[in-house]
C-alpha positions in Angstrom: 0.0 0.0 0.0 1.0 3.6 -0.4 0.8 6.5 2.0 1.4 10.2 1.6 2.1 12.4 4.6 1.8 16.2 4.8 4.2 17.5 7.4 7.3 15.9 8.8 6.7 16.1 12.5 7.3 13.4 15.1 3.9 11.7 14.4 4.7 11.4 10.7 8.2 10.1 11.4 6.9 7.5 13.8 4.0 6.3 11.6 6.1 6.4 8.4 8.8 4.3 10.0 6.4 1.6 11.0 4.8 1.5 7.5 8.2 1.3 5.9 9.2 -1.7 8.1 6.0 -3.4 6.9 7.0 -2.9 3.3 4.6 -0.1 2.4 5.5 2.9 0.1 5.7 6.3 1.8 6.0 9.8 0.5 6.5 12.8 2.8 5.6 16.4 1.8 7.5 19.0 3.7 8.0 22.7 3.2 11.3 22.8 5.2 14.1 21.6 3.0 16.5 21.2 5.9 14.0 18.9 7.6 13.9 16.8 4.4 17.6 16.5 4.3 17.7 15.5 7.9 15.1 12.8 7.5 16.5 11.5 4.2 19.4 10.1 6.2 17.2 7.8 8.3 13.9 7.2 6.3 14.1 5.3 3.0 11.1 7.0 1.5 10.1 9.6 -1.1 10.1 13.3 -0.3 8.4 16.2 -2.0 9.6 19.7 -1.1 6.8 22.2 -1.0 3.6 23.4 0.6 1.2 20.4 1.1 -1.8 22.7 1.1 -1.4 23.5 -2.6 -2.9 21.4 -5.4 0.2 21.5 -7.5 2.4 20.0 -4.8 -0.1 17.3 -3.8 -0.6 16.4 -7.5 3.1 15.5 -7.6 2.5 12.7 -5.1 0.2 10.8 -7.5 -3.2 10.8 -5.7 -4.8 8.1 -7.8 -2.0 5.6 -6.8 -2.2 6.5 -3.1 -4.3 4.7 -0.5 -4.0 7.2 2.4 -3.3 10.9 2.7 -2.3 11.8 6.2 -2.4 15.5 7.0 -0.2 15.8 10.1 1.3 19.3 9.9 1.6 21.4 13.0 -1.1 23.8 12.0 -4.8 22.7 12.3 -5.8 25.1 9.5 -3.1 23.7 7.2 -4.3 20.2 7.8 -7.9 21.1 7.1 -7.0 22.8 3.9 -4.6 20.0 2.8 -7.4 17.5 3.5 -9.9 19.4 1.4 -7.4 19.8 -1.5 -6.5 16.1 -1.2 -10.1 15.0 -1.3 -10.7 17.1 -4.4 -7.6 15.5 -6.1 -9.0 12.0 -5.6 -7.0 10.6 -2.7 -8.9 7.4 -1.6 -8.8 8.2 2.1 -7.8 11.4 3.9 -6.9 11.6 7.6 -6.9 15.0 9.3 -5.1 15.7 12.5 -6.2 18.6 14.6 -5.0 19.7 18.0 -7.8 22.1 18.9 -11.2 20.6 19.7 -12.8 23.8 18.4 -12.1 22.6 14.9 -13.7 19.2 15.3 -17.2 20.5 14.6 -15.9 22.3 11.4 -14.3 19.1 10.2 -17.6 17.2 10.6 -19.4 20.0 8.7 -16.8 19.8 5.9 -17.2 16.0 5.6 -13.7 15.2 6.8 -14.6 11.7 8.0 -11.3 10.6 9.5 -10.4 13.3 12.0 -8.0 12.6 14.8 -7.2 14.6 18.0 -4.0 12.9 19.3 -4.2 14.5 22.8 -7.7 13.4 23.3 -7.0 9.8 22.2 -3.9 9.6 24.5 -5.8 11.2 27.4 -8.7 8.8 27.2 -6.3 5.9 26.9 -4.4 6.9 30.0 -7.5 7.7 32.0 -9.0 4.3 31.1 -5.8 2.6 32.1 -5.7 4.5 35.4 -9.3 3.4 36.1 -8.5 -0.3 35.3 -10.5 -0.5 32.1 -9.4 -1.9 28.8 -9.0 1.0 26.4 -9.3 -1.4 23.5 -12.6 -2.9 24.7 -14.9 -0.8 22.5 -12.7 -1.4 19.4 -12.9 -5.1 20.0 -16.6 -5.0 20.3 -17.2 -3.2 17.0 -16.7 -6.2 14.7 -17.5 -7.5 11.2 -20.0 -5.3 9.4 -20.8 -3.0 12.3 -19.7 0.7 11.9 -20.1 3.9 13.8 -21.2 7.0 12.0 -21.7 10.5 13.3 -23.4 13.6 11.8 -24.3 17.1 12.8 -28.1 17.7 12.9 -29.5 20.3 10.6 -32.6 22.4 10.9 -34.7 19.8 9.2 -33.5 17.1 11.6 -34.8 18.9 14.7 -37.5 17.1 16.5 -38.1 13.7 18.1 -35.1 11.5 17.6 -37.4 8.5 17.1 -38.8 10.1 14.0 -35.4 10.5 12.2 -36.3 7.6 9.8 -33.0 5.8 10.0 -32.2 2.8 7.8 -32.7 -0.8 9.0 -30.0 -2.0 11.4 -29.2 1.5 12.4 -29.6 2.9 15.9 -28.6 6.1 17.8 -25.9 5.5 20.4 -25.5 8.9 21.9 -25.4 12.6 21.1 -23.3 15.6 22.0 -25.0 19.0 22.6 -22.8 22.0 23.2 -20.0 19.7 24.4 -22.3 17.7 26.7 -22.7 13.9 26.4 -26.3 12.7 26.3 -27.8 9.2 26.1 -30.9 9.0 23.9 -34.1 8.4 25.9 -37.7 8.0 24.8 -38.9 11.4 23.9 -35.4 12.8 23.2 -35.6 15.7 20.8 -32.8 16.7 18.4 -31.7 20.3 18.1 -29.9 21.9 15.2 -26.1 21.5 15.8 -26.3 18.3 17.9 -23.8 15.7 16.9 -25.5 12.3 16.7 -23.5 9.0 16.9 -25.1 6.0 15.2 -24.2 2.4 15.0 -25.1 0.9 11.7 -24.4 -1.9 9.1 -21.5 -1.0 6.8 -23.9 -1.3 3.8 -25.7 1.8 5.0 -22.7 4.1 5.1 -23.1 5.5 1.6 -26.8 6.2 2.2 -26.0 8.0 5.5 -23.2 10.0 4.0 -25.5 11.1 1.1 -28.2 12.1 3.4 -26.1 14.2 5.8 -23.7 15.8 3.4 -22.6 18.9 1.7 -19.7 16.8 0.4 -20.5 13.9 2.8 -21.3 15.7 6.0 -20.6 13.0 8.6 -18.0 10.7 9.9 -17.7 6.9 9.7 -15.4 4.9 12.0 
């Protein structure tokens, strides 16, 4: 498989090194030529010198032949822009790293389905470890055709959650309202701006993405 990284920070170096050890092809896009020269001594991969937020530079990495575009620059704004450009160029899957939770809602609105917040992931992992819980338990439970999908409710979605007319084998798991975690109950009413988390069969992901999208407004996991 083939992966392209935007940004040459520690997360890129760590991930790229693991992929290379497993025989995958890696290309790193970095604007700092000195950083490229430094990494070229230790990483046996391709490098593109330039701004990864620009279409001309990302085109040089051969989007159609690439399985993943990882946008892991230090700037959240750069990662969001690079992700949107990458999606428009036809990268098969785009992963967006953000550090500020304030941008998460924007990523959902823009249809950036694979958004990661490293500090949150590590924080939850450590807190679960401290509490004696298995941090991988949920991942192990979501098996086979099951998928998790989230979307931001629009004005037309407001009203009783039970009247959302979801596909078969699809159920609401929880929702977030102004940063608060809520469990759906009988009579729960959706408000515009709520983030709704569904569990569904993988067959329904295209239908859900089509329904809640201005370019696929939702996230699948």
